C-alpha positions as CSV (number, residue, x, y, z in Angstrom):
1,M,-24.8,32.4,29.8
2,Q,-26.8,29.2,29.0
3,I,-25.1,26.5,26.9
4,S,-27.6,25.4,24.2
5,L,-27.7,23.4,21.0
6,P,-25.9,25.9,18.7
7,H,-22.9,25.9,21.0
8,F,-22.6,22.1,20.7
9,L,-23.1,22.3,16.9
10,V,-20.2,24.8,16.6
11,V,-17.9,22.5,18.6
12,G,-18.9,19.5,16.5
13,A,-18.3,21.5,13.3
14,L,-14.9,22.7,14.5
15,L,-13.9,19.1,15.3
16,F,-15.2,17.9,11.9
17,G,-13.4,20.8,10.1
18,L,-10.1,20.2,12.0
19,G,-10.3,16.5,11.2
20,L,-10.9,17.1,7.6
21,V,-8.0,19.5,7.4
22,T,-5.8,16.9,9.1
23,V,-6.8,14.1,6.7
24,V,-6.1,16.3,3.7
25,T,-2.8,17.8,4.8
26,R,-1.0,14.9,6.5
27,R,1.4,12.6,4.7
28,N,1.9,10.5,7.8
29,A,-0.6,7.6,8.0
30,V,-0.9,7.9,11.8
31,G,-1.8,11.6,11.3
32,V,-4.5,10.6,8.7
33,L,-6.0,8.2,11.2
34,M,-6.1,10.9,13.9
35,G,-7.9,13.1,11.5
36,V,-10.5,10.4,10.9
37,E,-11.0,10.1,14.6
38,L,-11.6,13.8,14.9
39,I,-14.2,13.6,12.2
40,L,-16.0,10.8,14.0
41,N,-15.8,12.7,17.3
42,G,-17.3,15.7,15.7
43,A,-20.2,13.6,14.5
44,N,-20.6,12.1,18.0
45,V,-20.9,15.5,19.6
46,N,-23.7,16.4,17.2
47,F,-25.5,13.0,17.8
48,A,-25.4,13.5,21.5
49,A,-26.5,17.2,21.3
50,F,-29.4,16.5,19.0
51,S,-30.5,13.6,21.2
52,H,-30.4,15.8,24.3
53,Y,-31.9,19.0,22.9
54,V,-34.3,17.7,20.3
55,T,-35.6,14.3,21.1
56,G,-34.8,14.0,24.8
57,G,-34.2,10.3,24.6
58,L,-31.1,8.1,24.5
59,T,-31.0,7.3,20.8
60,G,-28.2,9.8,20.0
61,Q,-26.1,8.6,22.9
62,I,-26.6,4.9,21.8
63,F,-25.7,5.8,18.2
64,A,-22.6,7.7,19.4
65,L,-21.6,4.6,21.4
66,F,-21.8,2.5,18.3
67,V,-19.7,5.0,16.4
68,I,-17.1,4.9,19.1
69,V,-17.0,1.0,18.9
70,L,-16.6,1.3,15.1
71,A,-13.9,3.9,15.5
72,A,-11.9,1.5,17.8
73,A,-12.2,-1.3,15.2
74,E,-11.2,1.2,12.5
75,A,-8.1,2.2,14.5
76,A,-7.1,-1.4,15.0
77,V,-7.4,-2.2,11.2
78,G,-5.8,1.1,10.3
79,L,-2.8,0.5,12.6
80,A,-2.4,-3.0,11.1
81,I,-2.3,-1.4,7.6
82,V,0.2,1.2,8.8
83,L,2.4,-1.6,10.1
84,A,2.2,-3.5,6.8
85,I,3.1,-0.4,4.9
86,F,6.0,0.2,7.3
87,Q,7.3,-3.3,6.9
88,T,7.2,-3.0,3.1
89,F,8.5,0.5,2.5
90,K,10.3,1.3,5.8
91,T,8.2,4.5,6.0
92,I,4.7,5.5,6.9
93,D,4.3,8.2,4.2
94,V,1.0,7.6,2.6
95,R,2.2,8.8,-0.8
96,R,4.6,5.8,-0.9
97,A,1.6,3.4,-0.5
98,D,0.6,4.3,-4.0
99,L,3.3,1.8,-5.2
100,M,1.4,-1.1,-3.7
101,R,-0.9,-1.2,-6.7
102,E,1.9,-2.5,-8.9
């Protein structure tokens, strides 16, 4: 059995779908951040697969590398926000962060 582009697209779609379900269903802020990371990794799989099977160049891999760097920065900022929410409310439940608007 030869692994081809549709196999990678299915894996990317599964990662994206699992990340989307995680973001929607989690109340814990760390769980939401993990879902966002899954979504970004699903997109990275698709970028790398299209780059390899369609163009044959390195543009998809380079774009995926930039996405990974942005994801690391997003994780750092996200964890800082989670720590700020925890210091204020003594919980990391994202529904409680709604009170920060007041």
